[in-house]
C-alpha atoms as one frame of an Amber mdcrd trajectory, in Angstrom:
protein
  -6.362   2.948 -25.873  -4.616   6.327 -25.840  -0.917   6.469 -24.948  -0.031
   9.955 -23.680   3.351  11.615 -23.216   4.845  13.588 -20.320   1.933  13.162
 -17.921   2.440  14.584 -14.436   2.203  11.815 -11.847   2.072  13.940  -8.686
  -1.697  14.622  -8.963  -2.294  10.877  -9.332  -0.619  10.045  -6.019  -1.810
  10.550  -2.456   1.578  12.144  -1.673   1.166  14.769  -4.457   4.881  14.385
  -5.185   6.778  13.291  -8.274   7.776  14.145 -11.805   6.144  13.121 -15.098
   5.830   9.778 -16.828   7.453   9.724 -20.252   4.466   7.677 -21.454   1.163
   7.003 -19.708  -1.848   4.874 -20.608  -5.064   3.760 -18.910  -6.279   0.257
 -19.709  -9.407  -1.682 -18.807  -8.831  -5.135 -20.298  -6.135  -7.790 -20.475
  -5.927  -7.243 -24.239  -5.146  -3.560 -23.734  -2.466  -4.419 -21.169  -0.832
  -6.734 -23.720  -0.933  -3.960 -26.342   0.577  -1.449 -23.933   3.390  -3.839
 -22.959   4.120  -4.460 -26.645   4.426  -0.693 -27.178   6.956  -0.517 -24.330
   8.927  -3.521 -25.598   9.205  -2.020 -29.070  10.651   1.173 -27.584  12.755
  -0.692 -24.991  10.998   1.118 -22.122  10.613   0.061 -18.494   7.003  -0.563
 -17.452   5.304   0.291 -14.169   1.807  -0.837 -13.204   0.015   1.957 -11.367
  -3.014   1.801  -9.092  -4.491   4.328  -6.709  -1.205   6.147  -6.138  -0.945
   5.447  -2.413   2.100   3.879  -0.736   4.404   5.237  -3.472   7.031   7.966
  -3.664   7.876   8.981  -7.217  11.241  10.515  -8.035  11.323  14.236  -8.810
  12.591  13.403 -12.308   9.591  11.171 -12.905   9.492   7.758 -14.597  11.424
   7.278 -17.862   9.192   4.517 -19.235   5.524   3.601 -19.611   3.076   3.872
 -16.720   0.135   1.487 -17.164  -2.807   2.474 -15.005  -5.382  -0.301 -14.797
  -8.992   0.874 -14.538 -10.678  -2.532 -14.340 -13.327  -1.964 -11.696 -16.661
  -3.430 -10.684 -17.638  -6.320  -8.457 -19.978  -9.284  -8.434 -21.406 -10.804
  -5.263 -22.069 -14.547  -5.129 -23.144 -15.657  -1.656 -20.343 -14.774   0.733
 -17.815 -14.320  -2.079 -17.080 -11.193  -4.133 -15.269 -11.013  -7.463 -13.623
  -7.575  -7.541 -11.705  -5.686 -10.237  -8.164  -4.667  -9.353  -8.799  -0.904
  -9.549 -11.663  -0.822  -7.020 -10.675   1.318  -4.046 -10.472  -0.510  -0.736
 -12.547   2.108   1.085 -15.406   1.711  -1.411 -15.100  -2.078  -1.256 -15.345
  -2.037   2.544 -18.524   0.045   2.421 -20.093  -2.108  -0.293 -19.371  -5.345
   1.574 -20.706  -3.914   4.816 -23.957  -2.745   3.216 -24.478  -6.228   1.812
 -24.042  -7.895   5.187 -20.594  -9.304   4.416 -18.055  -8.966   7.200 -14.280
  -8.996   7.311 -13.286  -5.803   5.507 -14.439  -3.222   8.042 -10.796  -2.477
   8.888 -10.303  -1.131   5.349 -12.693   1.781   5.797 -10.769   4.905   4.774
  -7.863   2.941   3.251  -6.716   5.069   0.275  -5.400   2.455  -2.168  -6.920
   0.001  -4.635  -7.501  -3.716  -4.176  -4.684  -4.615  -6.570  -2.186  -2.606
  -4.565  -3.580  -3.982  -1.313  -3.087  -7.580  -2.471   0.397  -6.836  -3.826
   1.519  -5.396  -0.487  -0.816  -7.517   1.677  -2.246  -4.328   3.143  -3.643
  -4.430   6.625  -4.706  -2.462   9.678  -5.956  -3.153  13.195  -4.268  -6.601
  13.037  -6.223  -7.613   9.935  -4.730  -8.289   6.488  -6.318  -8.581   3.050
  -4.740 -12.032   2.596  -7.127 -13.380   5.242  -9.986 -12.938   2.774  -8.326
 -13.821  -0.544  -9.831 -16.914  -2.185  -8.109 -16.566  -5.566  -6.271 -14.001
  -7.662  -6.697 -13.599 -11.424  -3.463 -12.490 -13.072  -1.948 -11.823 -16.460
   1.285 -13.803 -16.869   3.167 -13.899 -20.166   0.050 -12.491 -21.850  -2.108
 -15.338 -20.523  -4.823 -15.122 -17.855  -4.442 -17.621 -15.006  -5.836 -18.104
 -11.503  -3.674 -18.334  -8.395  -4.619 -19.885  -5.058  -3.756 -17.900  -1.883
  -0.863 -20.237  -1.064   0.677 -19.449  -4.458   0.747 -15.722  -3.690   3.387
 -15.845  -0.967   1.610 -13.535   1.439   3.591 -12.203   4.387   3.724  -9.088
   6.523   3.189  -6.229   4.037   4.457  -8.342   1.179   3.628 -11.045  -1.350
   5.260 -12.794  -4.279   3.867  -9.983  -6.458   6.499  -7.695  -4.923   9.420
 -10.007  -5.717   9.440 -13.381  -7.494   6.097 -12.771  -9.269   6.686  -9.068
  -9.885   5.952  -9.438 -13.607   2.474 -10.843 -12.918  -0.299  -8.273 -13.283
  -3.314  -8.560 -10.982  -6.606  -8.293 -12.888  -9.187  -9.257 -10.278  -9.490
 -10.906  -6.884 -12.066 -13.273  -5.420 -12.645 -12.528  -1.743 -14.407 -14.744
   0.777 -16.125 -12.951   3.652 -18.409 -13.887   6.529 -22.153 -13.354   6.441
 -23.195 -11.083   9.298 -25.460  -8.340  10.527 -25.385  -5.242   8.315 -25.897
  -2.771  11.159 -23.156  -4.313  13.276 -20.813  -4.300  10.304 -21.535  -0.654
   9.485 -21.015   0.279  13.136 -17.620  -1.417  13.260 -16.605   0.121   9.941
 -17.454   3.580  11.265 -15.462   2.939  14.440 -12.388   1.966  12.420 -12.876
   4.970  10.137 -13.196   7.353  13.079 -10.050   5.935  14.666  -8.144   6.298
  11.394  -9.280   9.910  10.924  -8.298  10.887  14.469  -4.904   9.154  14.422
  -3.657   9.961  10.944  -2.497  13.316   9.551  -4.722  15.414   7.264  -1.874
  16.483   4.969  -1.028  14.519   1.786   1.093  11.439   2.486   1.891   8.029
   1.070   0.621   6.250   4.185   3.000   4.509   6.555   6.612   4.997   5.514
   8.134   2.048   7.397   7.101  -1.475   8.269   6.687  -2.210  11.941   9.677
  -4.079  13.356   8.962  -7.783  13.923  11.036  -9.911  16.276  12.796 -12.797
  14.602  13.660 -14.670  17.786  14.503 -14.513  21.466  17.751 -12.615  20.822
  15.841  -9.478  19.881  13.582  -9.780  22.914  16.505 -10.134  25.327  18.290
  -7.161  23.795  15.241  -4.892  23.935  13.319  -6.132  26.993  14.450  -3.228
  29.176  13.986  -0.627  26.434  10.549  -1.159  24.875   7.081  -1.488  26.469
   6.062  -4.980  27.537   3.092  -5.184  25.157   5.428  -4.844  22.176   7.391
  -7.858  23.392   4.168  -9.828  23.843   3.058  -9.146  20.264   6.650  -9.540
  19.012   6.301  -6.337  17.044   7.373  -2.732  17.685   5.393   0.002  15.919
   7.653   1.975  13.608   5.937   5.172  14.797   7.124   4.481  18.369  10.692
   3.924  17.207  10.680   7.113  15.115   9.287   9.160  17.994  11.715   7.698
  20.543  14.565   8.527  18.177  13.495  12.179  18.363  12.349  12.480  14.747
   8.662  13.252  15.259   8.060  16.689  13.733  11.436  16.737  11.951  11.303
  18.684   8.712  13.296  18.983   5.493  11.937  21.636   3.158   8.195  21.044
   2.873   8.403  17.393   3.949   7.723  16.724   7.625   7.515  13.732   9.927
   3.910  14.068  11.039   3.264  15.409  14.520   0.063  13.313  14.543   1.593
   9.948  13.602   5.374   9.561  13.441   5.285   6.805  10.800   3.863   9.283
   8.303   5.863  11.815   6.340   3.544  14.544   5.091   3.666  17.021   2.256
   3.132  20.476   3.737   2.837  21.921   0.228   5.199  21.538  -2.696   7.443
  18.957  -1.059  10.036  17.231  -3.236  10.879  13.543  -3.308  14.488  14.346
  -2.425  13.280  16.015   0.793  11.278  12.926   1.734  14.233  10.664   0.960
  16.460  12.812   3.144  14.029  12.424   6.043  13.828   8.676   5.481  17.619
   8.411   5.620  17.808  10.548   8.772  15.103   8.493  10.498  16.794   5.184
   9.702  20.128   6.479  11.012  18.612   7.831  14.242  16.627   4.656  14.948
  19.611   2.420  14.252  21.908   4.508  16.455  19.445   4.324  19.355  18.037
   0.783  19.051  20.310  -1.030  16.561  17.168  -1.719  14.543  17.146  -1.340
  10.766  13.807   0.048   9.658  12.529  -1.224   6.316  10.494   0.977   3.999
   6.864   0.053   3.397   6.454   2.828   0.846   7.574   1.932  -2.692  10.208
   4.335  -4.000   9.976   4.771  -7.767
């Protein structure tokens, strides 16, 4: 285990934005994670677990503590269940499952992050979510390995207990339960999802969706917005954040080298050399514009570090 100093984090993120980590280490076992945490405790440093670098915006000044990047990969298929290491990328996992005639992850084709990050944020697309397939989650808690059932993970829309009350738990591996199906049909559906993603998402570096879609909490919201938003949004009780951003006139808005994508308004893209402060400025402007027009408070999906 090699602990490095002043490692640039921007190249390790899909956004290609952010300053250096004061300390950085890659670990592959629970024992190495424990050692790394002990190093941080001895130096009184904050610790951040790092995955595939998607869905994060790192401050221009970087991270003043220890970044622990888990590189526990691999998978093991047992019938319709797969035991998967936390650092396996979702896109690779979707392809592997499909080729083995296991269905339920086709929606994840082209998803940039790792399984650990996907479980932490309950990642989803095309009205699917990773929590639908989680059978159990292996975690490191207080230096001990334990297994959690799905109901103990607190899954919700783009969230889980790992983002709040269980934020100190470290995901090591996940057992997924899928459906047995036809390989060719699965590969066809995966390709359709991938094609849709490629045609509807920007080619420039980004962190993925910046905001969560707005979900209705009751009839009050529906009454207030019924003459403003399309009927299908009311039926699904959810308004796409991209629609709100575009209607607020922010699609294509630019601060420095950060731009609200002209392809998908819920993406902020790095046109080349963008700074975190420029992205944060755009986020603030978007939230103000949307609130002024719809009285809706957008909530960030991207994690700001």
